[in-house]
C-alpha positions in Angstrom: -0.2 0.0 0.0 1.4 3.3 -1.2 0.2 6.9 0.4 0.0 9.6 -2.1 -1.2 12.6 0.1 1.6 15.3 -0.6 2.3 17.2 2.9 1.2 20.2 1.9 -1.9 19.2 1.1 -2.8 17.9 4.7 -4.7 20.8 6.4 -7.0 20.9 2.7 -7.5 17.0 3.4 -8.5 16.9 6.4 -10.9 19.6 6.1 -12.7 17.9 2.7 -12.8 14.3 5.1 -14.6 16.2 7.8 -16.7 18.6 5.3 -20.4 18.6 4.5 -19.1 17.5 1.2 -18.2 14.0 2.4 -22.4 13.3 1.7 -22.1 12.6 -1.7 -19.6 9.5 -1.5 -21.3 8.7 1.4 -24.0 8.6 -0.8 -22.9 7.1 -3.5 -21.0 4.1 -1.1 -24.5 3.5 0.0 -26.6 3.8 -2.9 -25.7 0.9 -4.7 -26.7 -1.7 -1.7 -30.5 -0.7 -1.3 -29.4 2.3 1.6 -30.6 5.7 1.6 -28.6 8.4 3.3 -30.8 9.8 6.3 -27.5 11.6 8.8 -24.2 11.0 8.8 -21.4 12.5 11.6 -17.7 12.8 11.4 -16.0 10.6 14.2 -12.5 11.2 13.9 -9.2 11.6 11.4 -6.0 9.4 11.3 -3.4 11.1 9.7 -0.2 9.1 9.6 2.3 12.2 9.3 4.2 12.3 6.3 1.5 9.7 4.8 -2.6 9.1 4.3 -5.0 10.1 5.8 -8.1 8.6 7.0 -11.7 9.3 8.6 -14.0 7.4 10.3 -18.1 8.0 10.0 -21.3 6.9 11.8 -24.0 7.0 8.9 -27.7 6.6 9.9 -29.3 5.1 7.1 -32.8 3.3 5.5 -33.1 0.1 3.4 -34.8 1.2 0.3 -35.4 -2.2 -0.3 -35.2 -5.7 1.3 -31.0 -6.1 1.4 -28.3 -7.2 2.9 -26.0 -4.4 4.7 -23.1 -6.3 4.8 -22.8 -6.6 8.8 -25.6 -8.9 9.3 -28.7 -10.8 8.2 -31.1 -9.5 5.1 -33.0 -6.2 6.5 -36.5 -5.6 5.5 -37.4 -2.2 3.5 -37.4 0.9 5.5 -35.7 -0.6 8.4 -33.2 2.1 9.9 -29.5 1.1 10.1 -26.7 3.0 12.2 -23.4 1.8 10.0 -19.6 3.4 10.2 -17.6 3.8 7.1 -14.2 4.2 6.9 -12.6 6.6 4.0 -9.0 6.9 3.1 -6.6 8.6 0.5 -3.9 5.4 0.6 -3.6 4.4 -2.7 -4.7 1.0 -2.1 -4.5 -0.6 -5.7 -4.9 -4.0 -4.2 -8.2 -3.5 -2.9 -10.9 -4.4 -5.6 -14.0 -2.7 -5.2 -16.3 -5.2 -3.7 -19.3 -5.4 -1.7 -18.3 -3.6 1.0 -15.3 -1.5 -1.1 -15.6 1.6 -3.2 -13.6 3.9 -4.8 -14.9 7.4 -4.9 -13.4 11.1 -5.8 -13.9 14.3 -3.9 -12.3 17.9 -4.3 -9.6 16.2 -6.5 -9.3 13.9 -3.5 -9.2 9.8 -4.8 -10.4 7.7 -1.6 -11.1 4.1 -0.8 -14.2 3.6 1.6 -15.2 0.7 3.5 -18.1 -0.2 5.8 -16.9 -1.4 9.0 -15.8 -4.2 9.6 -14.6 -4.7 6.1 -11.3 -2.6 6.7 -9.2 -3.8 3.8 -6.2 -3.9 5.7 -7.4 -5.9 8.5 -9.3 -8.9 7.1 -9.9 -10.2 10.3 -12.5 -8.1 12.1 -15.2 -9.0 10.6 -14.7 -12.2 12.4 -13.5 -10.7 15.6 -16.6 -8.3 15.9 -18.5 -11.3 15.3 -20.0 -12.4 18.6 -21.3 -16.1 17.2 -18.4 -16.9 15.6 -15.9 -15.8 18.3 -18.0 -18.1 20.6 -17.8 -21.2 18.2 -14.4 -20.8 16.9 -12.3 -19.3 19.7 -14.1 -20.9 22.7 -15.6 -24.4 20.8 -19.1 -23.3 22.0 -22.9 -22.2 20.5 -22.9 -19.7 23.1 -21.7 -16.0 21.3 -19.3 -14.3 22.9 -19.3 -10.8 24.1 -17.1 -8.1 22.5 -16.2 -4.9 22.8 -14.3 -2.9 20.2 -11.8 -1.5 22.6 -9.2 0.6 20.3 -9.6 0.7 16.0 -7.1 3.0 13.9 -8.2 2.2 10.8 -5.8 0.1 8.0 -3.4 -0.3 11.2 -4.6 -2.4 14.1 -7.6 -3.0 16.3 -8.0 -4.4 19.5 -11.3 -6.4 21.1 -11.9 -7.4 24.4 -13.5 -11.5 24.3 -15.8 -12.1 27.2 -17.2 -15.7 27.5 -17.9 -18.5 30.2 -15.4 -20.2 29.1 -12.9 -17.4 29.7 -11.4 -14.0 29.1 -8.9 -12.9 25.8 -8.3 -10.2 23.7 -8.3 -10.3 20.2 -4.9 -7.8 18.4 -5.3 -7.4 14.7 -2.6 -6.1 13.1 -1.7 -5.7 8.9 -0.6 -9.1 7.9 3.0 -8.2 7.4 3.4 -7.3 10.7 1.8 -10.3 13.3 5.2 -12.6 13.0 7.5 -10.0 14.4 4.2 -9.2 17.1 4.3 -13.1 17.8 8.1 -12.8 18.4 7.8 -9.9 20.9 4.9 -12.0 23.0 7.0 -15.2 23.1 10.5 -12.9 24.3 8.5 -11.2 27.4 6.8 -14.4 28.1 10.4 -16.4 28.5 11.8 -13.3 30.0 8.8 -12.8 32.8 7.7 -9.8 32.1 3.8 -9.8 32.6 2.6 -9.0 29.2 -0.6 -11.1 27.6 0.6 -14.7 27.1 -0.4 -15.9 22.7 -3.4 -18.1 23.4 -3.9 -21.2 21.0 -6.1 -20.0 18.8 -5.8 -21.6 15.2 -9.5 -20.2 13.8 -8.1 -16.5 14.9 -4.9 -17.4 13.6 -6.0 -18.3 10.2 -7.7 -15.3 9.9 -4.9 -12.9 10.4 -5.6 -11.9 14.3 -3.8 -13.2 17.5 -5.5 -14.4 20.7 -3.9 -12.9 23.7 -4.3 -13.9 27.4 -6.2 -11.7 29.9 -4.3 -10.1 32.3 -5.5 -8.7 36.0 -5.4 -5.1 37.7 -6.7 -2.3 36.6 -5.2 0.8 34.0 -2.7 3.2 35.7 -4.5 5.9 33.6 -7.8 4.9 36.2 -5.9 4.9 39.2 -4.3 8.2 38.4 -8.0 10.3 37.8 -8.8 8.5 41.0 -6.5 9.7 43.2 -3.0 10.7 41.5 -2.5 6.8 42.1 -1.5 7.0 45.5 0.6 4.8 47.2 1.9 3.5 43.5 6.2 4.4 43.3 7.1 5.7 40.5 10.1 3.8 40.9 9.0 0.0 40.1 8.6 1.1 36.5 12.3 1.9 36.0 12.3 -1.7 37.9 9.8 -3.2 35.2 12.0 -1.7 32.0 15.1 -3.2 33.5 13.3 -7.0 32.7 12.6 -6.3 29.5 14.6 -9.0 27.6 17.7 -8.2 26.8 17.0 -10.3 23.3 14.2 -7.3 21.9 17.7 -5.3 21.2 17.9 -7.2 18.2 14.9 -6.4 17.1 14.4 -3.7 14.4 14.7 -0.5 15.9 11.6 2.0 16.2 12.1 5.5 16.0 10.5 7.3 19.3 7.9 9.6 19.6 10.0 12.8 19.7 12.8 11.4 16.3 9.1 11.8 14.8 8.4 15.7 15.2 9.1 17.0 12.6 6.3 14.6 10.5 4.6 14.6 13.5 3.7 18.6 13.1 2.7 18.4 9.7 -0.4 16.2 11.4 -0.7 19.0 13.7 -0.5 21.9 11.4 -3.0 20.7 9.5 -5.3 20.4 12.6 -4.5 23.9 13.6 -3.1 25.3 10.2 -3.5 28.9 12.2 -1.1 27.5 14.4 1.3 26.3 11.8 4.3 28.7 12.8 3.9 27.5 16.2 3.9 24.0 15.7 7.0 24.5 13.6 8.9 26.0 15.9 8.1 23.7 18.6 8.8 20.8 16.4 12.5 22.3 15.5 12.9 22.8 19.3 12.1 19.5 19.8 14.7 18.3 17.2 17.6 20.7 18.6 17.1 19.5 21.9 17.7 15.8 20.5 21.0 16.9 19.4 22.1 18.3 22.2 21.2 16.8 24.7 22.5 13.2 25.9 20.4 10.2 25.0 21.5 7.2 26.9 23.0 3.9 26.3 20.8 1.4 23.4 18.7 -0.7 25.2 15.7 -2.9 25.4 12.3 -0.5 25.6 8.8 -0.8 25.4 8.6 2.2 22.5 4.6 3.2 24.1 4.9 3.0 27.8 2.7 4.9 29.1 -0.5 4.9 32.1 -3.1 3.3 29.2 -0.5 0.5 28.1 0.3 -0.4 32.5 -1.9 -2.4 34.8 -2.0 -2.6 38.3 -2.9 -4.9 41.2 -2.7 -2.5 44.5 -0.1 -0.8 44.0 2.4 -2.6 41.8 2.2 -3.3 38.3 0.6 -6.6 36.9 0.3 -6.3 33.5 2.4 -4.8 30.2 0.3 -4.1 27.3 0.5 -3.2 23.7 4.3 -4.5 22.8 4.1 -3.8 19.6 7.1 -1.5 19.1 8.9 -3.4 21.6 12.8 -3.5 20.9 16.0 -1.1 21.3 15.9 2.4 22.2 17.0 5.1 24.2 15.2 4.8 27.9 15.0 8.0 28.1 11.9 7.9 25.6 10.1 5.8 27.6 10.0 7.5 30.7 9.6 10.8 28.3 6.1 8.9 27.0 4.6 8.5 30.3 5.7 12.0 31.3 4.1 13.1 28.0 0.9 11.6 28.8 0.5 12.5 32.4 1.3 16.0 31.9 -2.2 15.8 29.4 -3.5 13.9 31.4 -3.1 16.6 34.8 -3.7 20.0 32.1 -6.6 18.7 30.7 -8.1 18.0 33.9 -7.4 20.7 36.5 -9.6 20.3 39.1 -8.0 17.7 39.7 -4.7 18.7 41.5 -3.9 15.6 42.5 -2.8 14.7 38.7 -0.1 17.7 38.2 1.2 16.5 41.9 1.6 12.6 40.6 3.4 14.6 37.3 5.8 16.5 40.2 6.5 13.3 41.6 6.9 11.2 38.1 9.3 13.8 36.8 11.1 13.4 40.0 11.8 10.0 40.0 12.7 9.8 36.4 15.3 12.9 36.3 17.5 10.6 38.7 17.8 8.0 35.6 17.8 10.3 32.8 18.9 13.5 31.8 16.2 15.5 32.8 16.7 18.3 30.2 16.6 15.1 27.3 13.7 14.0 29.3 11.8 17.0 29.1 12.2 17.5 25.8 11.5 14.1 24.7 8.1 14.6 26.4 7.7 17.4 24.2 7.6 15.8 21.5 5.9 13.2 22.8 3.1 15.3 23.6 3.6 17.0 20.2 2.8 13.8 18.4 -1.1 13.6 20.4 -2.2 16.7 19.1 -3.4 15.7 15.8 -5.4 12.7 17.4 -7.0 14.9 19.9 -10.8 14.2 20.5 -13.8 15.7 21.4 -17.7 15.5 21.2 -17.6 18.2 18.4 -14.9 20.2 16.3 -14.7 23.0 18.5 -14.3 20.5 21.4 -11.5 19.0 19.1 -9.7 22.0 18.3 -9.3 23.4 22.6 -7.8 19.4 23.3 -5.4 20.4 20.5 -5.2 23.7 21.3 -4.6 22.6 25.4 -2.1 20.0 24.0 0.2 22.2 22.0 0.5 24.1 24.9 1.8 21.4 27.1 4.3 20.5 24.9 5.9 23.8 25.0 5.9 24.1 28.7 7.9 20.5 28.7 10.2 21.6 26.4 10.8 25.1 28.3 11.2 23.1 31.1 14.0 21.1 29.2 16.0 24.2 29.1 15.5 25.3 33.1 
């Protein structure tokens, strides 16, 4: 799959995909399928820095004739349906038009569109979101599983939580070419005794390009932080956890850190906040300058996305390390900066919860003893810059407010690097 969204057009592309003109392509996708569009809502946009832009929509429609929606049994005429539709600027020549996909053109853009869950890059998603099929194939049971789609990034990844009387699990989906490396990462962590999800034997899931992972005990550090600042949780234990990552992880392919992609994330952020483009570029330049002038420390095994949402706690101790897709060689400071950056955003977004800012200061104090403080804060600024374009909210005004809040947080972190 090649991507062809020119960086200079990113802001225009984001605007088009979120704009009223998308009604036409949405209706064109539905009409041949016997569906009439009634109303629709742009949910979110995902901009891959330097690459494609994808968007998701919630569509309310009605059948014009008895038909199959592509998401279940046939439905009668005049039945109301709520569907989700994806659209991307990615040049996916390998995806033929079919029952659930189509091409479209709008404002000079060539789009590929699909009806969820038929994501062309995640062919196992229809199975992973089919409760009877998962119950039958994963648990050898006639009783349907209970499914909850925890995460979904169009064309890139999905995570489905599974509950069944015979057990609990998580289904993880990535493009097929990425699955062998993820299997290796989980096996390395299991051998090293790191509390990460284990691979479960599930031939039917594997045949569909889906990894079935064990459930782990505990509550997310995110939840504990929001409740009371994770009182009683010693941040020193996160340094200890990182020390347990297997040395063999240093032999895996290296992925660049969030801060190392600052210029690409700046382009994505400027597409969301075009009036802040100068400010955003200056921030990215500052992060890049700090990367070159502050010590990163030795290359060691790193998690790659080490934040409060990927840490499970039982009581005050770590009981789970999630989302290990980026496990590999890197710098310890980037893992710590990831946690600091996410915690800084959480504290900034919740000023009525002063315990969050208190936790932020405590984590900064502890982590500064392990890595260079200036490098820690500069790289945390780069992490927060990577979050600007993905800011969410119930409407565009809320999304813009959230994006500006993240931008301001990144700037404060960068200033802290020079203090």
